N, C-alpha and C positions, 0 to 999 in steps of 0.2 A: 693627695696623690693624683696625678693626671691619669687619663684613661686612653686606651686604644679602642677606637670606634670602627666598626665595619658597617658601612652604609651600602647595601647591595640592592640590585634589581635587575630585571631582564633588560635586554637592549631597548633603547628608546625610552627609558624611564627617567631620563633627565639627570643622570649622575654627574656628568661633567658640568652641566649648568648649575646644579646644586653646589658643587665644589666651588665654582667660580663666584657664586653668590656668597658663600660662606667666607671666601677670601676677601671679598669686597667689604663684608660686614666687619671683619676684624680690622681691616686697614682704615675703614671709615672712623673707627674709634682710636686711631693712632697706634695700633698694635702691629707688630712685625710677624709675618707668616713666611713659611718656606713651602714652595710647591715642588712636588716630585712626580715623576712618571718613569715607567720602564723604557729602556732604549728599544726593546723589541716592538713597541708600539710606534711604528714608523709614520702613522697618520699624523700629520702636523709637525713632523720632525721633533724639534725640542719645544713644541708648544702644546698646551692643552687646548683641544678644539671641542667646542660645544656645538650641538646640532642646530642651535639657534643662531650660529654664526659668530659667537664670541670666542676669541682666542687669547691666550696669554702664555708668555715664555715661562718655562720652569727654571728653578734654581738648581735642581738636581735631576740629571738624566742618568738613570741607573742601569747598568748592564748586569747580567746574571752573575758576574764574577765580583762585583763591587761589594764592599762592606758598607751596608746602608748606614749604620750608626756612625762609623768613622767619617764617612763622607758628610753626614749631617753635622757632626761636631766641627768640621772645618768650615762649613758654610755658616754655622752659628757664630763662629769666632770672627767672621768677617770675610773669609775667602770665598770668592764667587768666580767659578770658571767662565761664566758667561758675562762677567763684568756688569751685572745688573744693579749692584748696590754701591758702585763707586760714588763717592761724595755724599753718601747717606750715613747718618749716625747709626752706629751699630747698637741696636736695641736688643734686649733679650727676645728670643723667639717665643711667641705666644702659642703657636700651633704649627704642626706640619699637616699639609693637605696632600693626599696621595691619590693620583688618578690611575685607573686601570690596575688596581691592586692585585687582581687575580694573576697577573703575569709575573709577580715577584716570587722568588724562591721561598720555601718555608723558613730557611735561615734568615732571610731578609725580613720576613714577617716577625720572627723572633726578635730581630734588632728593633723593630718598631715597638714591640712590647717593652724592651729594655729602655728605649728612649722615654716612653710614657712613665714607666715605673721608677727608673733610676735617675733619669735626667729631668723628670717632672715636666715634660712637654707633651701636651695632648697630641695624639696622632689620629687624624680623621682619614680613613682609607675608604675609597669608593671603588666599587667593581661589581662584577657578576659572579655568581656562584658556580655555574656549570657551563660546559661547552655545548656544541650543537648535537652531541650524542648523549646529553644529560649527565655527563661525568664531571665531577668537581675538578676545577683547576687546583693544582697543589697549593698555590698561594691562598686561594679562597678557602680551601679546606682548613688550612692552618689558622686563618682568621676566624673561621667559625669555631675552632677549638679554643682559642685563647683570647679573643677580643672581650673587653669588659662589657661592651654594649653593641648589640646587633640591631640595626634599623633597616627596614625594608622600604625601598622606594618603588612605588607601584606604577604600572602602566597597563594598557588593555590590549587584548588580542583583536584581530580583525572582526571576530564574532561578537565582541563587546564584553566578553568575560575577562577576568584578570589574567594577564600573561605571566607565565613563570618560566617558560623554556625559550631557547634561542635557536630558531631554525636557520640553517645555512643554505644560501642559494648560490647557484652558478648559472649565469645567463637566464635568470628568472625561474630556474627549476630547483626544487629542494634536493639537497644531496646529504647523504648520511655516512659517507666514507671520506677519510682524509686526515691530515694532521690536526692535532688539537688546536694549534694556533694558526689562524689565518686572519689577517687584519681587515676589518670592515672597510669597504670602499677601496681597498688596495688590490686584493686578489679575488674577493668574494663579497657577497652581501648577506645581510641577516634580517630576519623578521621575528618579532616577539610573538609567541604563540601560547595559548592556554594548553592544558594537558590534552583535551579532546582534539583540538586542531593539530597539535603536534603528532599525536598517535595516528590521526587520519592520514596525514602526509607521509609519515613513516611507513605505515602499513601499505599504502598505495605504492610507494617506491619499492618496498620489499616484494610486493606482488609482481611488479614489472621485472625485477631481477630474477625471479624464479621461472619466467617464461622465455 
């Protein structure tokens, strides 16, 4: 039986780079993969964008209303809305690689599990666990609940310790209020922080707000 994998890490931990490397590894061995990302991630439009500068078009751009499994089954059968696979032999799908998995709905995460278990296609989901207020994204929470395998991708804080939180910045200043979703590089910026540095920034900001 195939498995649902959740490979998670703080911002700048190389998730998209690792995904694109995994895609390359599959294809180098002559296997067919399907790439997916949520439509809400407008950075790169319909492309997966690595911080190292590598980009790649996805096969499935998923909105919150989409049935993930039904859309995958159409792509697996040879339909491609982006015309990426014209004139290419329709091979069985060896794996689905999912970027920014935290932005999918819990129902779509359940679809990923069904694809792995019922369709016997491994699903490799990459994403972050929590937002800038340390609250779990609904999609990430569901992945933590049902994924067969959890793998942490590590990065470091500016102080040299392991980073686990994602601080949000606006014009270079940390902010701790706002919507859960704000795309990196589009409306705001982010910095990966360890617990001590995150709390230091948060406490300083709260002190400013009380005066």
